[in-house]
N, C-alpha and C positions, 0 to 999 in steps of 0.2 A: 516602525514599520516590521511587519510580520514577513519573514522569508523562509521558505521551506526549499531545500535543495537536495534532489535525489542523486544517487550514484549507485555505480554497480552493475549497470545493464551492459549488455554485449550479445555476441553471437556464440551460441554453444549448439552443440549436436542434441538431437533427440534422446531423451533419457538422463542427460546430464542436469547440473544444478548451477544455481545462481543465488547469490545474496545481495539483495537490494538495500541500501541505506538511505535513510532521509534525516537531514539535521535540521533543526528549527531554531529560529532565533527570532526575538521580537515578541513571542506569546507571553501573555500575562501570567499563563498558568503552566507549570513544568508538567502537569498530568492531564493536559488535554486530550479528549478522545481522538484517536488518529486513524487514518484508513489509508489502505492502498486501492487505487483503482487502475483500470486499464482501458484503452481505446484504440481502435482500428481506425485508419482513416474511412470516412463514410458510414462508420458504425456507431452505435450508441455506446456511451460510456458504460463500463461494467465495474461494480463494486467487487473486488477481490477478497479483502480481509480487513477487519476492524478490530481495534484494542480499546476497550473503555479506559477513560482516565480514572474513574472511579472504580477501584477494584481490580482493575486489569483483565477483565472478562473479554474473551475473543469470539469472533464471529467470522465465518467463511462463506463464501459462495460454494455452492454444490461441487462445481466441476474442479475446484482445488483442494477439497476436503482430504485430508490424509497426506496430501503432498507439499502444501505451502504451510508455513508457520510463521506468524507474526509476533513480534516481540518489541519490547521498548526498555530504554535505558533512560529513566528521568534524569539522573545525574548528567548524562551527556546530552541530554534533550535530543534524543535520537529514536527513532523507530525502524525496525528492520523487517524484511520479508525474505525469509529463507524459502527457496523454491527448488524442490526436487522432482525428479522423474518428468522433467519437462518434455512437452510434445509441441509439434508445430501450431496447435491450436492456442498455445500461450502467448504465441507471436503479438507484440502489441506494445504501444509507449504506456508505461507505467507512471502513474502519478501518486504522490504522497500527498495528503490533505488533512487540514485540522479541525475538529467540530467545535462548535459552540455549546454542545451538551456534553453532560459528565458521562452518558453512556451511549453505546452504539445504537440501541433501540431497534425496532423491528423493521424499520425502513430504511436502515443506514445504506443499503446497496444502491438506493437512487442517488444519493450523494447530496440532497439538498440541504442536510445540516450542516454540510462541510463549508466553512466560510472562507478558509485559505488553502491556496494550492500551490504545488511546485509547478516547475516546467517540464518535468517529465524525464524518464530516461527509457531508451529503446531496448527492448528485449526481441531477440530474433532466434528462434529456434529451427535449426536445419534438420531435414529428415534423412 
């Protein structure tokens, strides 16, 4: 059984930082492509960042470029999202997901290639 568990969310002031972690178990590959997504109630899910399993290339949605960094530790079966210069617009439930493809690809933000999802961790930014 595949299980993804997120942690690290919380309440921080605008301009602050958070580091989200996601630990995986049950995946058949230690270097699966991994992504972070976020969603507000009643809103569409948004792809935030992706790290390819093959080569470790990364991709970000425009609104977090330069502020967020995705990284992975294959030995620990973990993926991280360092979030800096947070704004109230970053408030959302953040989800970790694992893809069935070795690369993020051009359409990773839609999330359709991601087969396994965690339960999410809440990030709230106060102004």
